[in-house]
VOPA-977600 format. One line per field, with one value per residue (C-alpha): residue in one letter; y, x, z. Coordinates in Angstrom, 1 decimal. Layout:
VOPA-977600
resn	[a	...]
y	[Y	...]
x	[X	...]
z	[Z	...]
end
This chain:
VOPA-977600
resn	[m	t	a	r	q	k	l	i	n	l	l	i	v	f	i	v	g	a	v	g	f	w	l	g	p	e	d	l	q	p	g	d	y	a	a	r	i	d	l	d	l	d	g	q	p	f	s	l	q	f	p	f	l	i	a	e	e	q	g	d	p	k	v	v	t	e	p	a	d	g	y	q	v	t	v	q	g	h	e	a	y	a	y	q	l	g	q	s	i	n	y	q	v	q	v	t	d	a	d	g	d	l	l	g	l	s	l	e	s	a	t	s	t	l	t	g	l	s	y	q	q	s	v	p	p	t	g	h	s	d	g	a	l	t	f	s	m	r	i	p	f	k	a	k	i	t	t	a	l	l	f	a	v	a	t	l	w	l	v	e	i	v	p	l	s	v	g	g	l	l	i	p	i	v	v	v	v	f	r	v	a	e	p	k	v	v	l	q	p	f	f	h	p	i	i	v	l	f	f	a	g	f	l	l	a	e	g	m	r	r	t	g	v	d	r	w	i	a	l	n	i	l	r	r	s	s	l	k	p	a	y	l	m	l	t	m	m	m	l	t	a	f	l	s	l	w	m	s	n	t	a	s	v	a	i	i	i	p	i	a	l	a	v	l	a	r	i	p	g	e	e	g	r	t	g	f	r	r	a	l	i	l	g	v	a	y	a	a	s	m	g	g	i	g	s	a	i	g	t	p	a	n	i	l	a	m	d	f	l	n	e	y	a	g	a	n	l	a	f	i	d	w	f	a	y	g	l	p	i	a	i	l	m	v	p	i	i	w	l	f	l	i	l	t	f	r	v	r	t	s	s	v	q	q	h	l	s	h	q	v	y	k	q	e	l	k	a	m	g	r	p	d	k	a	q	r	y	v	l	v	i	f	v	i	i	m	g	l	l	l	t	e	r	w	h	q	v	h	a	s	i	v	a	l	g	g	v	l	f	l	f	f	v	d	v	i	k	k	d	d	l	n	n	i	n	w	d	a	l	l	t	f	g	g	g	l	a	i	g	n	i	l	v	a	t	g	v	s	d	w	i	a	l	h	l	t	a	l	s	q	l	p	s	m	l	i	i	l	l	v	a	s	l	t	l	l	i	g	a	f	i	s	n	t	a	c	a	a	m	l	i	p	l	a	i	p	l	a	n	l	l	h	i	d	p	r	l	l	v	g	v	v	a	i	a	s	s	i	d	f	a	l	v	v	g	t	p	p	t	m	m	a	y	s	t	g	y	f	d	v	k	e	i	f	q	r	g	i	l	l	d	a	i	g	v	l	v	l	s	l	l	v	t	q	i	w	g	l	l	g	v	v	s	l]
y	[-19.1	-21.8	-24.1	-22.3	-18.9	-20.1	-21.4	-18.1	-16.2	-18.5	-17.9	-14.2	-14.6	-16.4	-13.8	-10.9	-12.7	-13.1	-9.4	-8.7	-10.9	-9.1	-5.6	-6.4	-5.1	-7.1	-8.4	-6.6	-9.4	-9.6	-7.5	-4.0	-1.0	2.7	5.5	8.8	11.7	15.1	18.1	21.8	23.7	27.4	27.2	25.1	21.6	18.8	15.0	12.2	8.4	6.0	2.5	-0.6	-4.3	-6.4	-9.6	-12.5	-10.6	-7.1	-5.4	-3.1	0.6	2.8	6.5	8.5	12.1	14.6	18.4	20.7	24.4	25.2	22.4	18.8	16.2	13.0	9.8	7.2	3.7	0.2	-1.4	-4.2	-4.8	-8.2	-9.7	-11.1	-10.7	-7.5	-5.9	-2.2	0.0	3.0	5.8	9.3	12.5	15.5	18.7	20.7	24.1	25.2	25.6	22.0	23.2	21.2	22.8	22.5	20.6	20.8	17.7	19.4	20.1	16.4	13.5	10.0	7.4	3.7	2.1	-1.2	-4.4	-2.7	-1.5	2.2	3.7	7.2	7.4	10.7	11.5	10.1	12.4	14.1	12.3	14.1	16.9	14.5	13.6	9.9	7.8	4.3	1.6	-2.0	-4.5	-6.2	-9.8	-12.3	-9.1	-10.4	-13.3	-11.1	-8.6	-11.5	-12.8	-9.3	-9.0	-12.6	-12.4	-8.9	-10.4	-13.4	-11.2	-9.2	-12.0	-14.2	-17.6	-18.9	-17.3	-14.4	-16.5	-19.0	-16.1	-15.3	-18.9	-19.0	-16.3	-18.5	-21.4	-19.3	-17.5	-20.7	-22.8	-20.1	-19.7	-16.0	-16.6	-19.4	-20.8	-19.3	-15.9	-15.9	-17.9	-15.8	-13.1	-15.6	-15.7	-12.2	-10.4	-8.3	-11.5	-12.7	-9.3	-9.7	-13.4	-12.4	-9.6	-11.9	-14.3	-11.4	-10.2	-13.8	-13.9	-10.7	-12.0	-15.4	-13.7	-10.9	-8.2	-6.3	-6.1	-5.2	-2.3	-1.0	-1.2	0.6	3.5	3.7	3.7	6.9	8.5	11.1	10.1	12.8	10.7	12.7	12.5	8.9	8.1	10.0	8.1	4.7	5.7	6.9	3.8	1.6	3.6	3.2	-0.6	-0.8	0.6	-2.6	-5.3	-5.9	-3.5	-6.6	-7.5	-4.0	-3.8	-7.2	-5.9	-2.6	-3.4	-5.8	-3.2	-0.6	-2.9	-3.4	0.3	0.8	-1.9	0.7	3.1	2.3	3.4	3.9	7.3	6.0	3.2	5.5	8.1	7.5	3.7	3.7	6.6	4.9	1.4	2.8	5.3	2.4	0.5	3.5	4.5	1.0	1.5	4.9	3.6	0.8	3.5	4.9	2.3	0.1	-3.1	-1.6	-2.9	-4.7	-1.9	0.3	-2.1	-3.0	0.7	0.7	-2.5	-1.3	2.2	0.6	-1.9	0.3	3.9	3.7	5.2	3.2	3.5	1.9	0.9	4.2	6.2	5.2	7.1	10.3	9.1	7.4	9.2	12.6	11.3	9.1	12.1	14.3	11.8	10.3	13.6	14.4	11.0	11.6	15.0	13.8	10.9	13.0	15.4	13.0	10.7	13.7	12.4	14.0	13.7	15.0	12.0	9.5	10.7	10.1	6.4	6.1	5.3	3.8	0.9	-1.4	-1.0	-1.5	-4.6	-6.1	-5.3	-6.8	-10.0	-10.2	-9.8	-8.6	-9.4	-12.9	-14.2	-14.8	-11.3	-9.7	-11.7	-10.4	-6.8	-6.8	-8.5	-6.1	-3.0	-4.5	-5.3	-1.8	-0.2	-2.1	-1.5	2.2	2.2	-0.1	2.5	2.3	-1.4	-2.4	-5.6	-5.9	-5.4	-9.0	-10.5	-8.3	-9.4	-13.0	-13.2	-11.7	-14.2	-17.1	-16.2	-16.3	-19.8	-20.9	-19.6	-21.3	-18.1	-18.6	-22.2	-24.5	-24.0	-20.2	-21.0	-22.2	-19.0	-16.5	-15.1	-17.4	-16.2	-12.6	-13.8	-15.8	-13.0	-10.6	-12.9	-13.1	-9.3	-9.0	-11.6	-10.0	-6.6	-7.8	-9.6	-6.5	-4.5	-7.2	-8.0	-4.3	-4.2	-1.5	0.7	0.0	1.1	4.2	5.2	5.2	7.6	10.3	12.6	13.3	15.3	18.2	18.4	20.2	17.8	18.3	17.3	14.2	13.2	13.7	11.6	8.8	8.8	8.7	5.8	3.9	4.4	3.2	0.1	-0.5	-0.4	-3.6	-5.6	-5.9	-3.0	-5.5	-6.6	-3.0	-1.8	-4.8	-3.9	-0.1	0.5	-1.1	1.2	4.3	4.3	4.4	6.8	9.1	9.1	9.8	12.6	14.0	13.5	12.2	8.4	8.5	11.0	9.0	5.6	7.0	8.3	4.9	2.9	5.2	5.7	1.9	1.8	4.7	2.7	3.5	3.1	-0.6	-3.1	-5.7	-3.2	-3.9	-6.4	-3.6	-2.2	-5.7	-6.2	-2.9	-4.0	-7.4	-5.7	-5.1	-1.4	-0.5	-1.3	-1.3	1.8	4.1	2.9	3.6	7.1	8.2	6.2	7.6	11.2	10.1	8.5	11.8	13.7	11.2	11.5	15.3	15.4	13.0	14.8	18.4	18.5	15.4	15.6	19.2	17.9	15.3	18.1	20.1	17.0	16.6	13.0	13.9	16.5	18.6]
x	[21.6	24.0	23.3	26.2	24.6	21.2	22.7	24.5	21.3	19.3	21.8	21.4	17.6	18.1	20.6	18.3	15.4	17.4	18.3	14.6	13.8	16.5	15.2	11.5	9.5	9.0	5.5	3.4	3.1	0.2	0.6	0.2	0.7	-0.1	-0.4	1.0	-0.7	1.1	-1.0	-0.3	-3.3	-2.9	0.8	0.6	1.9	-0.3	0.2	-2.0	-1.8	-4.3	-3.5	-4.7	-4.0	-2.9	-4.9	-6.5	-9.7	-10.9	-12.0	-14.9	-14.8	-12.9	-12.9	-10.2	-10.9	-8.7	-9.0	-6.3	-6.3	-9.9	-10.1	-11.2	-9.2	-11.0	-9.4	-11.7	-10.5	-10.7	-9.5	-7.9	-6.9	-6.7	-3.3	-4.5	-3.9	-5.3	-6.1	-5.4	-4.7	-6.9	-8.1	-9.4	-8.5	-10.8	-10.6	-13.6	-13.6	-15.4	-18.7	-18.4	-17.6	-15.1	-11.6	-10.4	-7.1	-4.7	-2.8	0.4	-0.9	-0.8	1.6	1.3	3.8	3.0	5.0	5.1	7.1	10.2	8.2	8.2	6.7	5.7	2.3	1.3	-2.4	-3.7	-6.7	-9.9	-13.1	-16.1	-14.0	-11.4	-7.9	-7.6	-4.6	-4.2	-1.6	-2.0	-0.6	2.6	1.7	4.2	5.8	9.4	8.3	6.4	9.3	11.6	9.1	8.9	12.7	13.1	10.3	11.4	14.9	13.5	11.6	14.7	17.2	14.5	16.2	12.6	9.6	7.9	4.9	6.9	7.9	4.2	3.3	5.9	4.0	1.0	3.3	5.4	2.3	0.5	3.5	4.5	0.9	0.7	-2.8	-5.1	-5.0	-8.3	-7.1	-3.9	-5.1	-8.2	-6.3	-5.3	-8.9	-9.8	-12.3	-9.6	-7.7	-10.9	-11.2	-7.6	-8.2	-11.3	-9.4	-6.6	-9.2	-10.9	-7.6	-6.9	-10.2	-9.5	-6.1	-7.5	-10.1	-7.9	-10.3	-7.5	-5.5	-8.7	-9.4	-5.8	-5.6	-8.9	-7.7	-4.3	-5.6	-7.4	-4.3	-2.0	1.0	3.2	5.8	5.6	1.8	1.8	4.1	1.9	-1.2	0.5	1.5	-2.0	-3.5	-1.1	-1.9	-5.6	-5.3	-3.3	-6.3	-8.2	-5.5	-2.0	0.7	2.5	-0.5	-0.9	2.7	2.5	-0.4	1.2	4.9	4.3	2.1	4.8	7.5	5.4	5.2	8.9	9.8	8.7	11.4	14.8	18.2	20.2	18.7	15.3	16.7	18.7	15.9	12.2	12.4	13.9	11.8	8.6	9.4	10.5	7.6	5.1	6.7	6.7	3.2	2.0	3.4	1.7	-1.6	-1.5	-1.6	-4.8	-7.4	-8.0	-7.2	-4.3	-1.7	-2.1	-0.6	-3.6	-6.2	-4.0	-4.1	-7.9	-8.3	-6.2	-7.8	-11.2	-10.2	-8.1	-9.0	-12.7	-12.3	-15.1	-13.5	-15.2	-13.7	-14.5	-12.9	-9.4	-9.6	-9.4	-6.1	-4.4	-5.6	-4.0	-0.5	-1.1	-2.5	0.4	3.2	2.4	2.9	6.0	7.5	6.6	8.3	11.3	12.0	11.4	14.0	16.6	16.5	16.7	14.0	14.1	10.5	10.9	13.1	10.7	7.2	7.8	7.9	4.8	1.3	-2.0	-1.6	0.0	-3.0	-5.5	-3.7	-3.7	-7.4	-8.2	-6.4	-8.4	-11.7	-15.0	-15.5	-16.9	-19.4	-16.7	-15.2	-18.6	-19.3	-16.0	-16.7	-20.2	-19.1	-16.1	-18.4	-20.9	-18.2	-16.7	-20.1	-21.0	-17.6	-18.0	-21.5	-20.7	-22.0	-25.5	-26.1	-23.9	-22.6	-18.9	-16.5	-15.1	-18.5	-19.2	-16.0	-16.3	-19.8	-18.7	-15.9	-18.1	-20.5	-17.6	-16.8	-20.4	-20.3	-17.0	-15.0	-12.7	-11.5	-10.0	-6.5	-6.8	-6.7	-3.1	-2.1	-3.1	-0.4	-0.7	2.6	1.3	-2.0	-0.1	2.3	-0.6	-2.2	1.0	1.3	-2.2	-1.4	1.9	0.2	-2.7	-0.3	1.9	-1.1	-2.7	0.6	1.3	4.5	3.2	2.3	5.7	7.6	5.3	5.9	9.7	9.2	7.3	10.3	9.2	6.4	8.9	9.2	6.7	4.0	5.2	8.7	7.4	5.4	8.4	10.6	8.0	7.6	11.4	11.8	9.0	10.5	13.9	12.5	10.2	13.3	14.6	11.5	8.1	5.7	3.2	5.7	6.8	3.2	2.4	5.2	4.8	1.0	0.4	3.0	1.7	-1.7	-0.5	2.3	-0.2	-2.3	0.7	1.9	-1.6	-1.7	-4.7	-4.1	-5.6	-2.9	0.1	-1.2	-2.0	1.6	3.0	0.9	1.7	5.3	5.8	4.9	7.1	10.1	11.7	15.4	16.0	15.5	14.3	12.2	9.0	8.0	7.2	10.7	12.1	10.0	11.3	14.8	14.3	13.7	17.5	17.3	18.8	21.5	21.0	23.0	21.0	17.7	19.1	20.3	17.0	14.9	16.6	15.7	12.1	12.0	13.0	10.5	7.7	8.3	8.3	5.2	3.5	4.6	4.3	1.6	-0.7	-1.2	-2.5	-4.9	-6.2	-6.9	-8.8	-10.8	-11.6	-10.4	-7.8	-7.4	-4.2]
z	[-6.9	-5.8	-2.8	-0.9	-1.6	-0.4	2.8	3.4	2.8	5.0	7.8	7.3	7.6	11.0	12.3	11.3	12.9	16.1	16.1	15.7	18.8	20.8	19.8	20.2	23.1	26.3	26.9	29.4	32.0	34.4	37.5	39.0	36.8	36.8	34.3	35.5	33.8	33.7	32.9	32.3	33.8	32.9	33.4	36.6	36.4	37.9	38.1	39.2	39.1	37.6	38.9	37.1	36.6	33.7	34.2	32.3	31.7	31.2	34.5	35.3	34.3	36.8	37.5	39.4	40.3	42.0	42.7	41.3	42.1	41.2	38.7	38.9	36.9	36.0	34.5	33.1	32.2	33.5	36.7	34.7	31.1	29.6	28.7	25.4	21.7	20.3	23.7	24.5	27.5	27.0	29.3	29.0	30.9	31.2	33.3	34.6	36.3	39.4	37.5	36.1	32.5	30.5	30.1	26.5	26.8	23.9	22.7	23.9	27.4	28.6	28.7	30.2	31.3	32.0	34.7	36.6	37.0	35.6	32.6	31.6	28.4	27.5	25.8	24.3	23.8	20.5	20.1	21.5	22.4	23.9	25.5	26.9	25.8	24.8	25.5	24.0	23.6	22.5	25.1	23.9	23.5	22.2	20.7	20.6	18.5	16.1	15.8	15.0	12.4	10.8	10.5	9.2	6.6	5.4	4.9	3.2	0.8	0.2	-0.6	-2.4	-1.7	-2.1	-3.9	-2.1	-1.5	0.6	2.9	3.1	4.0	6.7	8.7	9.8	10.6	13.0	14.5	15.3	16.4	18.9	20.2	19.0	17.4	16.4	12.9	11.9	12.9	10.9	7.9	7.3	5.4	2.7	1.5	2.6	0.4	-1.2	-2.1	-3.8	-5.6	-7.0	-7.8	-9.8	-11.4	-12.5	-14.1	-15.9	-17.3	-18.3	-20.1	-21.9	-22.9	-24.1	-26.3	-27.5	-26.1	-24.4	-27.7	-29.7	-27.3	-27.5	-31.3	-31.8	-29.6	-31.2	-34.8	-34.0	-32.3	-33.6	-35.7	-34.3	-32.4	-29.1	-29.1	-30.2	-27.2	-24.9	-26.2	-25.7	-22.2	-21.3	-22.8	-20.7	-17.6	-18.2	-18.7	-15.5	-13.6	-14.3	-14.6	-13.4	-14.7	-16.0	-18.2	-19.5	-20.6	-22.1	-24.3	-25.4	-25.8	-28.7	-30.4	-29.8	-31.2	-34.3	-34.8	-34.1	-36.7	-39.3	-38.2	-39.8	-38.7	-35.6	-34.9	-34.2	-32.1	-29.7	-29.3	-29.9	-29.6	-26.1	-24.9	-26.0	-24.5	-21.2	-21.1	-21.5	-18.6	-16.3	-17.3	-16.2	-12.7	-12.5	-13.8	-11.2	-8.5	-9.8	-8.8	-5.8	-7.8	-9.8	-7.3	-3.9	-1.9	-2.7	-1.4	1.6	2.5	2.2	4.3	7.1	7.1	7.2	9.9	12.3	11.4	10.8	7.3	5.5	2.1	-0.9	-4.3	-5.9	-3.1	-4.0	-7.3	-5.3	-3.8	-6.7	-9.9	-9.0	-9.0	-12.0	-14.0	-12.9	-13.3	-16.7	-18.6	-16.4	-17.3	-21.0	-21.1	-19.1	-21.4	-24.6	-23.3	-21.8	-24.9	-27.1	-29.4	-32.9	-34.0	-37.5	-38.5	-37.0	-38.1	-41.8	-41.1	-39.0	-40.3	-39.0	-41.4	-38.8	-36.5	-39.3	-40.5	-36.9	-36.5	-39.9	-39.0	-35.7	-37.5	-36.0	-32.3	-31.9	-29.3	-26.6	-27.0	-26.8	-23.5	-22.1	-23.1	-21.6	-18.3	-18.1	-18.4	-15.9	-13.4	-13.7	-13.4	-10.3	-8.7	-9.2	-7.6	-4.7	-2.2	-3.8	-4.1	-1.0	-2.7	-1.9	-4.8	-4.3	-4.8	-7.9	-9.6	-8.6	-9.9	-13.3	-13.8	-12.7	-15.5	-18.0	-16.7	-17.3	-20.9	-21.4	-22.1	-19.1	-18.8	-16.2	-17.6	-16.9	-13.2	-13.7	-15.5	-12.8	-10.5	-7.5	-6.1	-5.9	-4.2	-1.6	-1.0	-0.7	1.9	3.8	3.8	5.2	7.9	9.1	9.1	11.3	13.6	14.0	15.1	17.3	19.2	19.9	17.8	15.5	18.5	20.0	16.9	16.5	20.1	19.5	16.5	18.4	18.3	14.7	16.2	16.5	12.7	10.4	9.0	5.4	6.3	8.1	5.0	2.8	5.1	5.3	1.5	1.0	3.5	1.8	-1.6	-0.3	1.2	-1.8	-4.1	-2.6	-1.9	-3.7	-3.2	-1.6	1.0	1.6	2.1	4.3	6.7	6.8	6.6	10.0	11.5	9.7	11.4	15.1	14.0	12.4	15.6	17.8	15.5	15.2	11.4	9.6	9.2	5.7	4.7	6.0	4.8	1.4	1.1	2.2	-0.3	-3.2	-2.4	-2.3	-6.0	-7.1	-8.4	-11.7	-11.0	-10.6	-13.4	-11.0	-9.1	-11.0	-13.8	-16.3	-16.0	-16.4	-19.5	-21.0	-20.2	-21.9	-25.3	-25.4	-26.0	-22.6	-20.2	-16.4	-15.8	-18.1	-16.6	-13.2	-14.1	-15.5	-12.9	-9.9	-11.0	-11.6	-8.2	-6.6	-8.7	-7.9	-4.1	-4.3	-6.4	-4.0	-0.8	-1.8	-4.4	-4.4	-0.6	-1.1	-3.8	-1.4	1.1	-1.6	-2.5	1.2	1.4	4.1	6.7	6.4]
end
């Protein structure tokens, strides 16, 4: 990118940020406000006012009660709500009959409107609590600045005039300079426990690469696989997906593609090149993306979803819980992708099989020799870490500490070395930290609630259509920016939107997290696709033509089938 192009793109970032500032919500300044609650009581409309203050500190609890044609309507809230970061306006409405029994109010039977100081905002009920309808909205605090920051960083991540991590590091600077939050608040996400988990995961993967354990595992599996080309391709795809559960999808592709190329080198002629070769290489790349969806550490979007659900939706998800969300689509999509590529590349297996043998794997394993002491250390630590991650609910030691303890042991026995710290993906870690930071700030400043409140018209649509629309929008955004950045922007919006639309937040957040990783069409969309393209077997157009169809299939499978599986597994409420 030339200096002129960088300058133009930087100007675009500033302009988009200014638009975000202009569009952002006005802050709720201290003063007198009121919530007007409109009820439908057996076909009779009823309204009452609940006055309150926006002040420097939270006020005492307050109750307003009014009779209404044989009923008594009670609103419980506070006399004042604090104009501070992360504070909410919340109140409850309940109706009792003449005998003092609670009247069951439906979510559709009540609406609320906040007014005061030229401010007006409709706030639908967000749920039930002890027989009452609950209304809640975070107070907009420095919201225009946060909206401008969101727009600017999203554009910066899109045009990439600087590394993604630089955009992430811009977030705490703007937040602190403009007095949105204290440094310790906005910098904490950069060493959040899930950042530590990924840091340790990167180091473990580097230890496996350094010792050759990853390649040793792959070769031992492949030498026992079928030599029928279609089955061999499926085996390699499943192996790549499995490795992507435990390491980055880029690392898993880096292991399998050289092995695949060594096998393909045995296939002479143009026929193999135009069919099986290309199907196999592209299948491995796509399988890595699907495998990464399967586990919490497969891709940052997954653990972002878990963190925000635990923090803001009370989900209490552990490492093992994500398998119920991610594995169904991985298990479904890998065979679908395999069959799709076999058919679209018109692989003629009979002309390929005669050139295949297990000899290439045996030769590679013979050259590697028996596992040495360092390799045995890595294998044992890998198994121990995975076992402890899967039993986190029993021993109550956080996954990040488990993984960190494992890699520190490998440092002490000199399997992982100082130089390995330079080889891990710091850009991804810093981008991940920035994603957490912007997500937390969007929630705390009320911007996520404000955006969700402007999407409440979606409540008129069937839930399945809402899920399909959200998945499609996420896929579209994720096609142009990293899935981490996409998830960081949309997950904080998905939780309040789900509450307002009366959809299980776990359902909508799960859809956003997974849809952000369904990207097969663009060569630059994911590192595995870029690595497949770099083999020289493809041009951009043919990857796009196949990938766009797989994108559509993936969204449909996620929205219409996987969500139903989640319901059957009991991890979401449909």
